[in-house]
VEXDREN-2710 file (C-alpha; in Angstrom, 1 decimal):
% VEXDREN-2710
k/r/px/py/pz
1/UNK/0.1/0.1/0.0
2/UNK/1.3/3.5/-1.0
3/UNK/1.5/5.7/2.0
4/UNK/1.8/9.6/1.0
5/UNK/2.5/12.5/3.1
6/UNK/0.3/15.5/2.6
7/UNK/0.9/19.4/3.1
8/UNK/-1.9/21.0/4.6
9/UNK/-3.6/23.0/1.7
10/UNK/-7.0/24.9/0.9
11/UNK/-8.8/23.1/-2.0
12/UNK/-7.9/25.8/-4.5
13/UNK/-4.0/25.8/-3.4
14/UNK/-4.4/21.8/-3.5
15/UNK/-5.3/22.1/-7.1
16/UNK/-2.5/24.3/-7.8
17/UNK/0.1/22.2/-5.9
18/UNK/-1.3/18.9/-7.7
19/UNK/-0.4/20.6/-10.9
20/UNK/3.1/21.7/-9.9
21/UNK/4.0/18.5/-7.8
22/UNK/3.5/19.8/-4.5
23/UNK/2.6/16.6/-2.9
24/UNK/5.4/15.1/-1.4
25/UNK/6.2/11.7/-0.9
26/UNK/8.0/9.7/2.0
27/UNK/11.1/8.0/0.5
28/UNK/10.9/5.5/3.3
29/UNK/7.5/4.9/2.7
30/UNK/7.7/4.7/-1.0
31/UNK/10.8/1.9/-0.7
32/UNK/8.6/-0.1/1.7
33/UNK/6.0/0.0/-0.9
34/UNK/7.9/-0.9/-3.6
35/UNK/8.3/-4.4/-1.6
36/UNK/6.3/-7.3/-2.4
37/UNK/3.7/-8.0/-0.1
38/UNK/4.5/-11.4/1.7
39/UNK/1.8/-14.4/1.3
40/UNK/-0.3/-14.9/4.4
41/UNK/1.4/-17.9/6.0
42/UNK/-1.2/-20.7/6.4
43/UNK/-0.6/-22.6/10.0
44/UNK/-1.6/-26.2/11.0
45/UNK/-1.6/-27.2/14.7
46/UNK/0.4/-30.4/15.7
47/UNK/-2.1/-32.7/17.6
48/UNK/0.7/-33.7/19.7
49/UNK/2.7/-30.8/20.9
50/UNK/-0.2/-28.5/20.2
51/UNK/2.3/-25.8/18.7
52/UNK/1.1/-23.8/15.4
53/UNK/3.3/-24.7/12.8
54/UNK/4.0/-23.5/8.8
55/UNK/2.1/-25.8/6.6
56/UNK/4.6/-25.3/4.0
57/UNK/7.7/-26.5/6.1
58/UNK/5.1/-29.3/7.5
59/UNK/4.7/-30.3/3.5
60/UNK/8.5/-30.0/2.8
61/UNK/9.2/-32.4/5.8
62/UNK/6.9/-34.9/4.5
63/UNK/3.8/-34.0/6.9
64/UNK/6.3/-34.8/10.0
65/UNK/6.0/-31.9/13.0
66/UNK/9.3/-30.2/12.7
67/UNK/9.2/-29.6/16.5
68/UNK/8.0/-32.6/18.2
69/UNK/8.5/-35.4/15.3
70/UNK/4.7/-35.9/15.3
71/UNK/3.3/-37.6/12.2
72/UNK/0.3/-36.4/10.3
73/UNK/-2.0/-38.5/8.5
74/UNK/-1.3/-38.2/4.9
75/UNK/-3.9/-38.1/2.1
76/UNK/-3.7/-40.7/-0.9
77/UNK/-2.5/-38.3/-3.4
78/UNK/0.2/-37.1/-1.2
79/UNK/1.4/-40.4/-0.3
80/UNK/1.6/-41.5/-3.7
81/UNK/3.7/-38.3/-4.5
82/UNK/5.9/-39.3/-1.6
83/UNK/6.9/-42.8/-2.9
84/UNK/5.8/-43.2/-6.6
85/UNK/8.1/-41.7/-9.5
86/UNK/6.5/-38.6/-11.0
87/UNK/3.6/-39.3/-13.1
88/UNK/4.2/-43.0/-13.0
89/UNK/1.2/-44.0/-11.2
90/UNK/-2.0/-45.2/-13.2
91/UNK/-4.9/-46.1/-11.2
92/UNK/-7.2/-49.0/-11.5
93/UNK/-10.6/-50.2/-10.5
94/UNK/-12.0/-46.7/-10.0
95/UNK/-15.3/-47.6/-11.4
96/UNK/-16.3/-49.9/-8.6
97/UNK/-19.2/-48.4/-7.1
98/UNK/-20.4/-48.5/-2.8
99/UNK/-23.6/-50.0/-2.2
100/UNK/-25.4/-50.7/0.7
101/UNK/-25.7/-54.6/1.1
102/UNK/-27.7/-54.3/4.5
103/UNK/-29.8/-51.5/3.9
104/UNK/-28.4/-49.7/6.5
105/UNK/-30.2/-46.4/7.3
106/UNK/-28.8/-43.2/5.8
107/UNK/-25.5/-45.0/4.8
108/UNK/-25.8/-43.9/1.2
109/UNK/-25.7/-40.4/2.6
110/UNK/-23.0/-40.7/4.6
111/UNK/-21.0/-42.3/1.7
112/UNK/-22.3/-39.5/-0.5
113/UNK/-21.4/-36.5/1.7
114/UNK/-17.6/-38.3/2.4
115/UNK/-17.1/-38.5/-1.6
116/UNK/-18.1/-34.8/-1.7
117/UNK/-15.5/-33.7/0.9
118/UNK/-12.9/-35.7/0.3
119/UNK/-13.1/-36.1/-3.7
120/UNK/-12.4/-39.7/-3.1
121/UNK/-15.0/-42.4/-4.5
122/UNK/-13.7/-45.0/-1.9
123/UNK/-11.2/-45.4/1.1
124/UNK/-8.4/-47.3/-0.7
125/UNK/-6.9/-46.2/-4.2
126/UNK/-5.2/-48.9/-5.8
127/UNK/-2.7/-48.9/-9.2
128/UNK/0.5/-49.3/-10.9
129/UNK/3.6/-47.2/-10.4
130/UNK/7.3/-47.3/-10.4
131/UNK/9.6/-46.7/-7.4
132/UNK/12.8/-45.5/-8.8
133/UNK/12.2/-47.2/-11.4
134/UNK/11.3/-50.6/-10.1
135/UNK/7.5/-51.6/-11.2
136/UNK/5.1/-52.4/-8.5
137/UNK/1.6/-52.7/-7.6
138/UNK/0.7/-49.9/-5.1
139/UNK/-2.5/-49.4/-2.6
140/UNK/-3.2/-46.3/-0.4
141/UNK/-5.9/-46.5/2.4
142/UNK/-7.1/-43.0/3.3
143/UNK/-8.2/-42.6/6.8
144/UNK/-10.4/-39.4/5.6
145/UNK/-12.8/-41.9/4.1
146/UNK/-15.0/-43.0/6.7
147/UNK/-11.9/-43.6/8.8
148/UNK/-10.3/-45.9/6.3
149/UNK/-12.7/-48.5/7.4
150/UNK/-12.9/-51.8/5.6
151/UNK/-16.3/-51.7/3.4
152/UNK/-17.1/-54.2/0.4
153/UNK/-15.5/-51.7/-2.1
154/UNK/-12.2/-51.5/-0.1
155/UNK/-11.9/-55.3/-0.1
156/UNK/-12.8/-55.4/-3.9
157/UNK/-10.2/-52.9/-5.1
158/UNK/-7.4/-54.5/-2.8
159/UNK/-8.5/-58.3/-4.0
160/UNK/-8.7/-57.0/-7.8
161/UNK/-5.4/-55.3/-7.6
162/UNK/-3.9/-58.4/-6.0
163/UNK/-5.3/-60.5/-8.6
164/UNK/-3.5/-58.1/-10.9
165/UNK/-0.6/-58.2/-9.5
166/UNK/-0.2/-61.8/-9.6
167/UNK/-1.3/-62.3/-13.5
168/UNK/1.3/-59.6/-14.2
169/UNK/4.2/-61.3/-11.7
170/UNK/4.4/-57.8/-9.9
171/UNK/5.1/-57.2/-6.5
172/UNK/2.3/-55.2/-4.2
173/UNK/2.9/-52.7/-1.8
174/UNK/0.0/-51.7/0.5
175/UNK/-0.1/-48.8/2.9
176/UNK/-2.7/-49.6/5.6
177/UNK/-4.7/-47.0/7.8
178/UNK/-7.8/-48.1/9.0
179/UNK/-9.9/-48.1/12.0
180/UNK/-11.3/-51.7/11.2
181/UNK/-14.2/-53.3/9.7
182/UNK/-17.2/-50.8/8.3
183/UNK/-19.9/-51.0/10.9
184/UNK/-22.8/-50.1/8.3
185/UNK/-21.7/-53.2/6.1
186/UNK/-21.8/-55.7/8.8
187/UNK/-21.0/-59.3/8.1
188/UNK/-20.1/-58.2/4.2
189/UNK/-17.5/-56.3/5.7
190/UNK/-16.1/-59.2/7.6
191/UNK/-15.9/-61.4/4.5
192/UNK/-13.3/-58.9/3.1
193/UNK/-11.1/-60.2/5.6
194/UNK/-11.1/-63.9/4.1
195/UNK/-11.3/-62.3/0.6
196/UNK/-8.4/-60.3/0.7
197/UNK/-6.4/-62.8/2.4
198/UNK/-7.1/-65.7/-0.2
199/UNK/-6.0/-63.6/-3.0
200/UNK/-2.9/-62.7/-1.0
201/UNK/-2.1/-66.5/-0.3
202/UNK/-2.4/-66.9/-4.2
203/UNK/0.2/-64.2/-4.9
204/UNK/2.5/-65.5/-2.5
205/UNK/2.2/-68.8/-4.1
206/UNK/2.8/-67.5/-7.2
207/UNK/6.4/-66.6/-5.4
208/UNK/5.6/-62.9/-5.3
209/UNK/6.6/-60.0/-3.0
210/UNK/3.9/-58.3/-0.5
211/UNK/4.9/-55.6/1.5
212/UNK/2.5/-53.9/3.9
213/UNK/3.5/-50.3/5.5
214/UNK/1.5/-50.1/9.0
215/UNK/0.6/-46.2/9.1
216/UNK/-1.4/-44.6/12.3
217/UNK/-4.0/-46.3/12.8
218/UNK/-3.7/-50.0/11.7
219/UNK/-6.7/-51.7/13.7
220/UNK/-9.6/-54.3/13.9
221/UNK/-10.0/-56.5/11.1
222/UNK/-7.5/-55.0/8.5
223/UNK/-4.9/-56.1/11.1
224/UNK/-6.3/-59.5/11.3
225/UNK/-6.1/-59.9/7.6
226/UNK/-4.0/-58.2/4.8
227/UNK/-2.1/-55.6/7.0
228/UNK/-0.1/-58.8/8.7
229/UNK/0.4/-61.0/5.7
230/UNK/3.3/-59.4/4.4
231/UNK/6.7/-61.0/3.5
232/UNK/8.4/-58.1/4.7
233/UNK/6.0/-55.5/6.9
234/UNK/7.1/-52.1/7.7
235/UNK/5.9/-49.6/10.0
236/UNK/6.1/-45.8/10.4
237/UNK/7.1/-44.4/13.8
238/UNK/4.6/-44.4/16.8
239/UNK/2.0/-46.0/14.7
240/UNK/-0.9/-47.5/16.7
241/UNK/-1.1/-51.0/15.7
242/UNK/-3.5/-53.5/17.1
243/UNK/-6.4/-55.7/16.7
244/UNK/-8.7/-54.5/19.5
245/UNK/-8.4/-50.5/20.2
246/UNK/-7.9/-49.2/23.6
247/UNK/-11.4/-48.3/23.9
248/UNK/-12.8/-51.8/23.1
249/UNK/-10.2/-53.5/25.2
250/UNK/-10.8/-51.0/28.3
251/UNK/-14.7/-51.3/27.8
252/UNK/-14.7/-54.9/27.5
253/UNK/-12.1/-56.4/30.1
254/UNK/-11.7/-53.1/32.1
255/UNK/-7.9/-53.1/31.6
256/UNK/-6.0/-49.9/31.6
257/UNK/-3.2/-50.0/28.9
258/UNK/0.3/-49.2/29.7
259/UNK/1.9/-46.4/27.9
260/UNK/3.1/-47.3/24.3
261/UNK/0.9/-50.0/24.3
262/UNK/-0.1/-51.2/20.5
263/UNK/2.4/-48.8/19.3
264/UNK/4.8/-49.7/16.0
265/UNK/7.6/-49.7/18.7
266/UNK/5.8/-52.3/20.9
267/UNK/5.0/-54.1/17.7
268/UNK/8.8/-54.2/16.7
269/UNK/10.0/-55.7/20.1
270/UNK/7.0/-58.2/20.1
271/UNK/7.9/-59.7/16.5
272/UNK/5.3/-58.8/14.2
273/UNK/7.0/-55.8/12.2
274/UNK/10.6/-56.2/10.4
275/UNK/11.3/-52.6/10.9
276/UNK/10.4/-49.0/11.6
277/UNK/11.1/-46.7/8.6
278/UNK/11.3/-43.1/9.2
279/UNK/9.0/-41.1/6.4
280/UNK/12.0/-39.6/4.9
281/UNK/13.7/-42.7/4.1
282/UNK/10.6/-44.8/3.1
283/UNK/10.7/-44.6/-0.5
284/UNK/14.5/-45.7/-0.8
285/UNK/13.8/-48.4/1.7
286/UNK/10.8/-49.9/-0.5
287/UNK/13.1/-49.3/-3.5
288/UNK/15.8/-51.6/-2.0
289/UNK/13.5/-54.1/-1.2
290/UNK/12.0/-54.4/-4.5
291/UNK/15.4/-54.4/-6.2
292/UNK/16.4/-57.3/-3.7
293/UNK/13.4/-59.5/-4.7
294/UNK/13.6/-59.2/-8.3
295/UNK/13.7/-62.6/-9.8
296/UNK/17.1/-64.0/-10.9
297/UNK/18.3/-67.0/-12.8
298/UNK/20.8/-69.6/-11.1
299/UNK/22.4/-68.8/-7.6
300/UNK/25.7/-67.1/-8.5
301/UNK/26.4/-64.7/-11.6
302/UNK/29.6/-63.5/-10.1
303/UNK/32.5/-61.9/-12.2
304/UNK/35.5/-64.0/-12.2
305/UNK/37.6/-64.8/-8.8
306/UNK/40.2/-62.1/-8.7
307/UNK/43.2/-62.7/-6.5
308/UNK/41.8/-60.7/-3.3
309/UNK/39.1/-63.5/-3.3
310/UNK/41.6/-66.2/-3.1
311/UNK/42.3/-65.4/0.6
312/UNK/45.8/-64.6/0.2
313/UNK/47.0/-63.4/3.6
314/UNK/48.8/-60.2/4.3
315/UNK/52.5/-60.4/5.2
316/UNK/51.2/-59.4/8.9
317/UNK/48.9/-62.3/9.0
318/UNK/51.4/-64.5/7.6
319/UNK/53.8/-63.3/10.3
320/UNK/50.7/-63.4/13.2
321/UNK/50.0/-67.2/12.1
322/UNK/53.7/-68.1/12.6
323/UNK/54.0/-66.8/15.8
324/UNK/50.9/-68.3/17.1
325/UNK/51.2/-70.9/19.6
326/UNK/49.6/-74.5/19.0
327/UNK/46.5/-74.9/20.7
328/UNK/45.0/-77.8/22.4
329/UNK/41.2/-78.6/22.9
330/UNK/40.8/-76.7/26.0
331/UNK/42.7/-74.0/24.8
332/UNK/40.3/-73.5/21.4
333/UNK/37.3/-73.6/23.9
334/UNK/38.6/-70.6/25.8
335/UNK/39.6/-68.9/22.4
336/UNK/35.9/-69.5/21.3
337/UNK/34.7/-67.9/24.1
338/UNK/36.4/-64.5/24.0
339/UNK/34.3/-61.3/23.9
340/UNK/36.7/-59.8/21.7
341/UNK/36.3/-62.8/19.1
342/UNK/34.9/-61.8/15.7
343/UNK/31.2/-62.1/15.8
344/UNK/28.6/-62.7/13.2
345/UNK/27.8/-59.0/12.4
346/UNK/31.7/-58.4/11.9
347/UNK/31.7/-61.0/9.0
348/UNK/28.2/-59.8/7.5
349/UNK/29.5/-56.4/7.7
350/UNK/32.6/-57.4/6.0
351/UNK/31.6/-59.5/3.1
352/UNK/28.3/-58.4/2.3
353/UNK/26.9/-55.4/0.7
354/UNK/23.6/-53.4/1.6
355/UNK/22.5/-55.5/4.4
356/UNK/18.6/-54.9/5.6
357/UNK/17.9/-56.2/8.7
358/UNK/14.6/-57.7/9.4
359/UNK/13.3/-58.5/13.1
360/UNK/10.5/-60.8/14.6
361/UNK/9.0/-64.3/14.6
362/UNK/5.2/-62.8/13.9
363/UNK/4.4/-64.9/17.0
364/UNK/5.6/-63.5/20.0
365/UNK/8.9/-61.4/20.1
366/UNK/11.9/-60.1/18.2
367/UNK/15.1/-61.9/19.7
368/UNK/18.2/-59.9/19.6
369/UNK/20.4/-63.0/20.2
370/UNK/19.4/-63.8/16.1
371/UNK/20.4/-61.5/13.5
372/UNK/19.0/-62.0/10.2
373/UNK/18.3/-60.1/6.7
374/UNK/19.0/-59.8/3.2
375/UNK/22.2/-58.6/1.6
376/UNK/24.1/-58.9/-1.6
377/UNK/27.3/-61.0/-2.0
378/UNK/28.6/-59.2/-5.1
379/UNK/25.3/-58.7/-6.7
380/UNK/23.6/-62.2/-5.5
381/UNK/21.2/-61.6/-3.2
382/UNK/21.3/-63.9/-0.2
383/UNK/19.8/-64.1/3.3
384/UNK/22.0/-64.0/6.2
385/UNK/21.6/-65.1/9.7
386/UNK/23.8/-64.8/12.5
387/UNK/24.0/-65.7/16.2
388/UNK/25.3/-62.6/17.8
389/UNK/26.5/-63.0/21.3
390/UNK/27.1/-58.9/21.7
391/UNK/30.1/-56.7/22.0
392/UNK/30.4/-55.7/25.3
393/UNK/28.7/-56.2/28.7
394/UNK/25.6/-54.5/27.7
395/UNK/25.5/-55.9/24.4
396/UNK/25.9/-59.1/25.8
397/UNK/22.8/-58.9/28.4
398/UNK/20.7/-57.5/25.6
399/UNK/21.5/-60.3/23.5
400/UNK/21.1/-62.8/26.2
401/UNK/25.0/-63.8/25.4
402/UNK/23.9/-65.5/22.4
403/UNK/21.8/-68.0/23.4
404/UNK/18.7/-68.0/21.5
405/UNK/15.1/-68.3/22.6
406/UNK/12.4/-70.2/20.5
407/UNK/11.5/-67.0/19.0
408/UNK/14.9/-66.5/17.8
409/UNK/14.9/-69.9/16.2
410/UNK/11.2/-69.0/14.7
411/UNK/12.9/-65.7/13.2
412/UNK/15.7/-67.8/11.7
413/UNK/13.1/-69.9/10.4
414/UNK/11.0/-67.5/8.6
415/UNK/13.6/-66.0/7.1
416/UNK/14.7/-68.9/5.6
417/UNK/11.4/-70.2/4.4
418/UNK/11.3/-66.3/3.0
419/UNK/14.4/-67.1/1.1
420/UNK/13.1/-70.3/-0.4
421/UNK/10.5/-68.7/-1.9
422/UNK/12.2/-66.0/-3.4
423/UNK/15.4/-68.5/-4.5
424/UNK/18.1/-67.1/-2.5
425/UNK/20.8/-69.1/-1.0
426/UNK/21.3/-69.2/2.6
427/UNK/24.0/-68.2/4.7
428/UNK/24.3/-68.7/8.8
429/UNK/26.7/-67.8/11.1
430/UNK/26.6/-69.9/14.4
431/UNK/28.1/-69.0/17.8
432/UNK/26.2/-70.3/20.7
433/UNK/26.8/-71.7/24.0
434/UNK/23.6/-73.5/23.4
435/UNK/19.8/-72.5/23.4
436/UNK/18.7/-70.5/26.5
437/UNK/17.5/-73.1/29.1
438/UNK/15.2/-70.4/31.0
439/UNK/12.1/-71.2/32.5
440/UNK/10.3/-68.8/29.7
441/UNK/11.8/-70.4/27.0
442/UNK/10.4/-73.8/27.9
443/UNK/7.1/-72.4/28.5
444/UNK/7.2/-71.2/24.7
445/UNK/8.4/-74.1/23.2
446/UNK/12.3/-74.4/23.0
447/UNK/12.3/-78.1/22.2
448/UNK/9.6/-77.8/19.7
449/UNK/11.2/-74.6/18.0
450/UNK/14.7/-76.4/17.3
451/UNK/13.0/-79.4/16.1
452/UNK/11.1/-77.5/13.9
453/UNK/14.0/-75.8/12.2
454/UNK/16.0/-79.2/11.7
455/UNK/12.6/-80.4/10.2
456/UNK/12.1/-77.5/7.6
457/UNK/15.8/-76.9/6.9
458/UNK/16.3/-80.6/5.7
459/UNK/13.5/-80.1/3.0
460/UNK/14.4/-76.2/1.9
461/UNK/15.0/-75.9/-1.9
462/UNK/17.9/-73.5/-1.9
463/UNK/21.1/-73.6/-1.1
464/UNK/22.3/-73.5/2.9
465/UNK/26.0/-72.9/3.6
466/UNK/26.6/-72.9/7.5
467/UNK/29.9/-71.3/9.3
468/UNK/30.8/-72.0/12.8
469/UNK/32.8/-69.4/14.0
470/UNK/32.9/-69.7/17.8
471/UNK/31.2/-71.8/19.9
472/UNK/28.7/-74.5/18.8
473/UNK/26.8/-75.3/21.7
474/UNK/24.5/-78.9/21.0
475/UNK/21.1/-78.6/19.5
476/UNK/21.2/-75.0/20.1
477/UNK/23.9/-75.0/17.3
478/UNK/22.6/-77.2/14.8
479/UNK/19.0/-75.9/14.9
480/UNK/21.2/-73.1/12.3
481/UNK/23.5/-75.7/10.9
482/UNK/21.5/-78.2/8.7
483/UNK/23.6/-76.9/5.7
484/UNK/24.5/-78.5/2.6
485/UNK/28.0/-77.6/3.6
486/UNK/29.1/-76.6/7.2
487/UNK/32.4/-74.9/7.6
488/UNK/34.2/-74.4/10.9
489/UNK/36.7/-71.8/12.0
490/UNK/40.3/-72.8/12.9
491/UNK/39.8/-72.2/16.6
492/UNK/35.9/-73.0/17.1
493/UNK/34.2/-75.6/18.7
494/UNK/31.3/-78.1/17.7
495/UNK/30.2/-80.1/20.5
496/UNK/26.7/-82.4/22.2
497/UNK/27.3/-79.9/25.0
498/UNK/29.7/-77.8/27.1
499/UNK/32.8/-79.5/28.6
500/UNK/31.9/-78.7/31.9
501/UNK/28.3/-80.2/31.3
502/UNK/30.0/-83.5/29.6
503/UNK/32.4/-83.9/32.8
504/UNK/29.4/-83.0/35.2
505/UNK/27.2/-85.8/33.4
506/UNK/29.7/-88.3/32.8
507/UNK/32.1/-88.3/35.6
508/UNK/30.1/-86.2/38.3
509/UNK/33.2/-83.7/38.3
510/UNK/32.7/-80.4/36.2
511/UNK/36.3/-79.4/37.3
512/UNK/37.4/-82.3/34.7
513/UNK/36.4/-79.8/31.9
514/UNK/39.6/-79.4/30.4
515/UNK/40.0/-83.3/30.3
516/UNK/36.6/-83.6/28.7
517/UNK/37.7/-81.1/26.2
518/UNK/40.2/-83.2/25.0
519/UNK/38.4/-86.6/24.4
520/UNK/35.1/-84.8/23.2
521/UNK/36.5/-84.6/19.6
522/UNK/35.0/-80.8/19.5
523/UNK/37.8/-79.2/17.4
524/UNK/37.3/-78.2/13.6
525/UNK/40.5/-80.8/12.9
526/UNK/38.4/-83.4/14.5
527/UNK/35.3/-82.9/13.2
528/UNK/36.7/-82.7/9.4
529/UNK/38.1/-86.1/10.0
530/UNK/34.5/-87.2/11.2
531/UNK/33.0/-85.8/8.1
532/UNK/31.0/-83.4/10.3
533/UNK/32.5/-80.5/8.3
534/UNK/33.8/-79.7/5.0
535/UNK/36.3/-76.7/5.4
536/UNK/38.6/-75.3/8.0
537/UNK/38.9/-71.6/7.9
538/UNK/42.2/-70.4/8.8
539/UNK/42.2/-67.7/11.5
540/UNK/45.7/-66.3/10.7
541/UNK/46.6/-66.3/14.2
542/UNK/43.4/-65.1/16.0
543/UNK/39.9/-64.2/15.1
544/UNK/40.2/-60.5/16.1
545/UNK/40.1/-57.2/14.4
546/UNK/43.6/-57.4/12.9
547/UNK/42.7/-60.6/11.0
548/UNK/39.1/-59.7/9.9
549/UNK/40.1/-58.8/6.4
550/UNK/42.0/-61.9/5.7
551/UNK/39.2/-64.2/7.2
552/UNK/36.7/-62.3/5.5
553/UNK/38.5/-62.4/2.0
554/UNK/39.0/-66.4/2.4
555/UNK/35.3/-66.8/3.4
556/UNK/34.1/-64.4/0.5
557/UNK/36.0/-66.5/-2.1
558/UNK/34.8/-69.8/-0.8
559/UNK/31.3/-68.9/-0.4
560/UNK/31.2/-67.4/-4.3
561/UNK/32.6/-70.8/-5.2
562/UNK/30.6/-72.8/-3.1
563/UNK/27.5/-70.8/-4.7
564/UNK/29.3/-71.7/-8.5
565/UNK/28.9/-75.2/-7.7
566/UNK/25.3/-75.4/-6.5
567/UNK/24.4/-73.5/-10.1
568/UNK/21.9/-75.6/-12.3
569/UNK/20.9/-77.8/-9.2
570/UNK/17.0/-78.0/-8.8
571/UNK/15.5/-77.4/-5.6
572/UNK/14.7/-81.0/-5.2
573/UNK/18.3/-82.0/-5.7
574/UNK/19.7/-79.5/-3.1
575/UNK/17.3/-80.9/-0.7
576/UNK/18.3/-84.4/-1.5
577/UNK/21.8/-83.7/-1.1
578/UNK/21.4/-82.3/2.3
579/UNK/19.5/-85.0/3.3
580/UNK/22.4/-87.6/2.2
581/UNK/24.7/-85.6/4.0
582/UNK/23.2/-86.2/7.3
583/UNK/21.8/-89.8/6.2
584/UNK/25.5/-90.7/6.3
585/UNK/26.0/-90.3/10.1
END
């Protein structure tokens, strides 16, 4: 707005002054007037911290509060923009219309009002898109449409999308956000749970990938159907995820729920989601998952071996090896138990690329004693699973000193069955004194979990390579060592139980553990003579940080040779060879 300063003049003088330019402008006010008028700032209020926020900054921050980190719910169009390549989304099945199967009073009016308010025809949008060039089927549920509730059109669109994904041999990604079944459709809504689940079973049987992403909230019949049936299940931070909502639980059984109950972090700890992914990383995470699950022919399309793949130790390693003292069986027991001994995670980091860890057994808990996921071995996707004792006292306590619980074995088996589905070789790193012997482990079926692994691993139709890198304690170790080949570190041990336990049972004297170690035949050299292991991995003077590069090079070169040798074998042949390996004992 232009402000002018006027001199007090009479009317006649004013006319003359205007003609003569006597009206004077204030230079400062004139300069201010020439500045562009700032646009009004549109504000939104964060539901968590209650602060007023600049909406543009919130949008730029992917609809996350820049003050407290609260995740706003995302509309379908914005969600598609956030994860799909620009212009790549092609909507499907928009012609499906909502009916009133129960003739519920005023239901049509409510649907029509919601359609007018949101601009959506129904609560889920499905179609095909690309994520960094990787083609996938994508579905997004929008909470604005009757709280994302699952009516018959929601179920039909999802089912049709899954069926078309199966026909086109495409993966499926589904963003879930729902209050559950749609009450106005009653039992017809309930039937959508089975319909969508059955379609996903056929999609899975076709060897195709399904990734649900659980956002706030994901509850009720959606949680009890398509939301929890993924090969890999992702969640956004703090998302509410549960079957019965807090109000239902409190009204039904009068139980007050603890803080954080049913949030994404709770579900991760209890084994029901693979990972919590921040919104800023979500598109790249989905791309990596899609890329890792692309169909491949054969198990090992490696470049020719280079010299550094052939485990040639450095001069330092040769010197360390030459200076190392000969070790008897008890010395090796002691060496295998050292806290500073290289762990499974060290070898995973040194050998493989882009390791992506997945969590949970889908039944009870995520056991941190078992680390597992997918990685690349020179471009070959592999499933990698390791027992991890921990790197310091705090970490050891968190990981239960590498003693897996039933949920750990079940997590490992879930990842192995997933590897079989997608044709990925399996590589395990075993270092455990044995399965956890606590009361809770027995209550949750420790024996059954170990037995199930032995049973299922025997028939898995992809190559399995198992490496004993420290202690190999009893059935707790064997549950991850049913391989086509088993290799063993030079100073590792593998035994029916600990020397202390052996001495206590056989001689009623645990103090004779050192003597027991000498007669138990538990060293790599002993076990190779017994054909329990196929290869001995040199430690170059000790499995510590100084030796990591040389040991990892040895392992990597041999792994590539192992996988080349499996190329061309059918799944049945691989399972048969594994059967015959153990049948010979």
